[in-house]
N, C-alpha and C positions, 0 to 999 in steps of 0.2 A: 400422522403425528410427526411433528418436526422437532428438531433439537431445541427450538426456542420456546416450545409450549410448556416446558416444565416450570418456569418461573412467572411468566407474564401472560395475561389474557386480555381480551378486549382490544381497545384501540392501541394501547402501548405494545402489546404483543404483535399486532398487525404492523405497526410502525417499525418495530425492530426487524421483522422479516422483510419488509419492503426496503429498509435501509441496507440490509445485508445483500439483497438481490441487486440493488443499485451498485453497491461496492463491487460485487462479483462481475457485473456487466462492465464497470469501469476497468477492472483488472483484465478482462478479455481484450477490451479495446486498447489498453496500454501495452499489453503483450504484443498485439499486432504492430504497434508503433515501435516497440523494441526490436522486433524482427525485421521490419521494413524501413527503419529510420535511415535516412540517407547519410547522416553524418554521425560521428562519434558523440558529439554533444547531444544530439537527439536521443541516442541510446542511454547516455548517462542520466538525462532528465527522466526518461521512461523508467529506468531502474529505480530512481529516487521516488517516483510516483508510485510504482508497484510496492515499494517498501512502506510508504505511507498509507496506501490502501490496505495493506495487510495489517498495519497497526489499527486502522479504523475498524476492520473486520474483527480483530481481537477484542477491541473495546466494546463493540456491539455485542459480541458473543458473551463477554464477561458480564455486561450489565443485564443481559436477558436471561442468562443461566445462573446468575448469582455465584459464579466461581471467580473469586477475586484474584486467583493466581494468573489468570489470563491478562489482567491489567499489568502485572509485573512483566510478563512476557512481552506485552506491547511496548512498555517503557524501554525494556532492554533492546528490542528491535529498533525502536526509534533512535536510540543512542548509537547503535551500530550503523544504522543507515546514514545518520548524519556524518559519522566519521568516514564511511566509505565514499560519500559524495565529496567530502573535502579531499580525500586521497585521490579520487578520480580527477578532480579539478587541478590538483597539483601535478598529476601525471600529464594531463593535457597541456598545462602551461610549460612544463619542463621539456616535453618532447617536441613542442612546436607543432603538434598534430591538429591544429585548429583548421577546419575546412570551411571555406566560405561558399555558400550556395548562390550568392548574388550574381 
């Protein structure tokens, strides 16, 4: 019995579980990029992608479990992630810490 089986059955339930598993796989691969990223820009992009994948997971969970409060949490996380990405970009621009791998 999974956490998704409470609200959805059939194809839609299967699709929500499959989507959640794909998002979790993408989270693992992005975490590898975050840890092994050769430049600061790679790490910033990986952090932004991780936050968007977490938003996607929250939306999948909210729609499959019929708990609307997770949609609010996803929206708040998306707003904070956007602001943090802008802050990182300004930090990189001001510090001149842009690395070229070419």
